[in-house]
C-alpha positions in Angstrom: 0.0 0.0 0.0 1.3 3.4 -0.9 0.1 6.7 0.5 1.4 9.8 -1.3 1.2 13.0 0.7 0.5 16.4 -0.7 4.1 17.4 0.1 5.6 14.7 -2.1 6.2 12.4 0.8 5.4 8.7 0.4 4.5 6.0 3.0 4.4 2.3 2.4 2.6 -0.3 4.4 3.0 -4.1 3.9 0.4 -6.5 5.4 0.0 -10.2 5.2 -2.8 -12.6 5.8 -3.7 -16.2 5.2 -6.9 -17.7 4.0 -7.3 -19.9 7.1 -6.3 -17.4 9.8 -8.5 -14.6 11.2 -5.5 -12.3 11.8 -3.9 -9.8 9.6 -0.2 -9.0 10.1 1.2 -5.5 9.7 4.8 -6.4 8.7 6.3 -3.1 7.7 5.7 0.6 7.4 8.2 3.2 6.2 8.5 6.6 4.7 11.7 6.5 2.6 13.2 10.0 2.1 14.4 9.0 -1.4 10.9 8.3 -2.7 9.9 11.8 -3.8 8.4 11.0 -7.2 6.6 8.2 -9.0 9.8 6.7 -10.5 11.4 6.4 -7.1 8.2 4.9 -5.6 7.9 2.4 -8.4 11.5 1.3 -7.8 10.8 0.8 -4.1 7.7 -1.2 -4.9 9.7 -3.4 -7.4 12.4 -4.1 -4.8 9.8 -4.9 -2.1 7.8 -7.2 -4.5 10.9 -9.3 -5.0 10.9 -10.0 -1.3 7.2 -10.2 -0.5 5.6 -11.3 -3.8 2.6 -9.0 -3.5 -0.9 -10.3 -4.2 -2.0 -6.8 -5.0 -0.7 -3.2 -4.8 -2.9 -0.3 -3.9 -2.2 3.4 -3.7 -4.0 6.6 -2.5 -5.2 8.2 -5.7 -6.0 11.6 -4.1 -3.9 14.8 -4.5 -0.6 13.9 -6.2 -1.5 10.2 -6.0 -3.6 10.0 -9.2 -0.9 11.1 -11.5 1.7 9.0 -9.6 -0.4 5.9 -9.9 -1.1 6.5 -13.6 2.7 6.9 -14.2 3.6 3.8 -12.3 1.1 1.8 -14.4 2.0 3.3 -17.7 5.8 3.8 -17.5 6.8 1.3 -14.9 4.3 -1.6 -15.4 3.4 -1.6 -11.7 -0.1 -3.2 -11.4 -1.3 -0.6 -8.8 -4.9 0.5 -8.4 -6.6 3.1 -6.2 -7.9 2.5 -2.8 -11.4 3.0 -1.4 -11.3 6.1 0.8 -15.0 6.5 1.8 -16.0 6.2 5.5 -12.4 6.6 6.8 -13.6 7.2 10.3 -15.7 4.0 10.3 -12.8 1.9 9.1 -10.5 3.5 11.8 -13.0 2.2 14.4 -12.9 -1.3 12.8 -9.1 -1.2 12.7 -9.0 -0.2 16.4 -11.3 -3.1 17.2 -9.1 -5.4 15.3 -6.1 -4.2 17.3 -7.9 -4.6 20.6 -9.0 -8.2 19.7 -5.6 -9.1 18.3 -7.0 -9.7 14.8 -4.5 -7.1 13.6 -1.0 -8.2 14.8 1.8 -5.6 14.7 5.1 -7.3 13.8 7.9 -5.9 15.9 10.9 -4.3 14.1 9.4 -2.9 11.0 6.5 -0.7 12.0 8.1 2.2 13.8 6.7 4.9 11.6 3.1 3.6 12.1 3.6 3.2 15.9 5.0 6.7 16.3 2.3 8.4 14.2 -0.6 6.4 15.8 0.7 7.4 19.2 0.9 11.1 18.4 -2.1 11.6 16.1 -4.4 14.3 17.3 -8.0 14.9 16.3 -9.9 18.2 15.7 -12.7 17.3 18.2 -13.8 14.6 20.6 -15.9 12.9 17.8 -12.6 12.0 16.1 -14.0 12.5 12.6 -11.1 14.5 11.2 -7.4 14.6 12.1 -5.7 17.8 13.2 -4.2 19.5 10.1 -0.5 19.3 9.8 -0.2 16.0 11.7 1.9 13.3 10.0 -0.4 10.4 9.2 0.9 8.9 6.0 2.0 5.6 7.6 -1.3 5.4 9.5 -3.3 6.0 6.3 -1.2 3.5 4.3 -1.8 0.8 7.0 -5.5 1.6 7.2 -6.0 1.4 3.4 -4.0 -1.8 3.2 -6.0 -3.3 6.1 -9.2 -2.4 4.4 -8.1 -4.3 1.3 -7.1 -7.5 3.2 -9.5 -10.4 3.0 -8.8 -11.7 6.5 -12.5 -11.6 7.3 -13.2 -14.3 4.8 -10.9 -16.9 6.4 -12.0 -20.5 6.7 -10.9 -22.4 9.7 -8.1 -24.8 8.9 -9.0 -28.5 9.0 -7.2 -30.4 11.8 -4.2 -32.4 10.6 -4.8 -36.1 10.2 -2.9 -38.3 12.7 0.4 -39.6 11.3 1.3 -43.3 11.3 4.6 -44.3 13.0 6.7 -44.0 9.8 5.3 -40.6 8.9 5.8 -39.4 12.5 9.5 -40.6 12.4 10.0 -38.6 9.1 8.5 -35.5 10.6 10.6 -35.8 13.8 13.7 -36.1 11.6 12.8 -32.9 9.7 12.2 -31.1 13.1 15.6 -32.3 14.2 17.2 -30.9 11.0 15.4 -27.6 11.5 16.6 -27.4 15.1 20.2 -28.1 14.0 19.9 -25.3 11.5 18.7 -22.9 14.1 21.7 -23.8 16.3 24.0 -22.8 13.3 22.3 -19.4 13.1 20.1 -20.1 10.2 16.8 -19.0 11.7 14.2 -16.4 11.2 14.3 -13.4 13.5 12.0 -13.6 16.5 9.6 -11.0 15.0 8.7 -13.5 12.2 8.0 -16.5 14.4 
């Protein structure tokens, strides 16, 4: 998800979900200083896609965004489409509920811009319908728009695994032992991805 600010700033949010889990995972948010135009943003998306293999790419098509999204599609072959922006306040409430019920999981180590902005964001009034002008909210908006697009709500509960016979269990135990040995050699995922 890409949010382009009126001052040529860009924020990216990367989320993940699985068809058989009710949770969505906010993996990363960032606002790279070098992404001041559509070409730079397209390059950033291309690099990130090589790592994450995006299912879809969305962008905020308001303000500068419309022209940027058009350029990314036309000149850089980025399959980016605009996001739905209606009822932002309602979706903020839904996102807050997802946070409270742990259906939106914040992965440590990559979401600092979102955490900082979410902690500092001020509202014009107590109804919280509009943010205070001038507040940085691009990472928050990018995460909100990406979360809106996730299909986590349509998950189907995973069927329980069938019981293994003795030979299959021995094979699985051997694989677990190999993985444990790799972890001892330092070949393991960081804790934030476990």
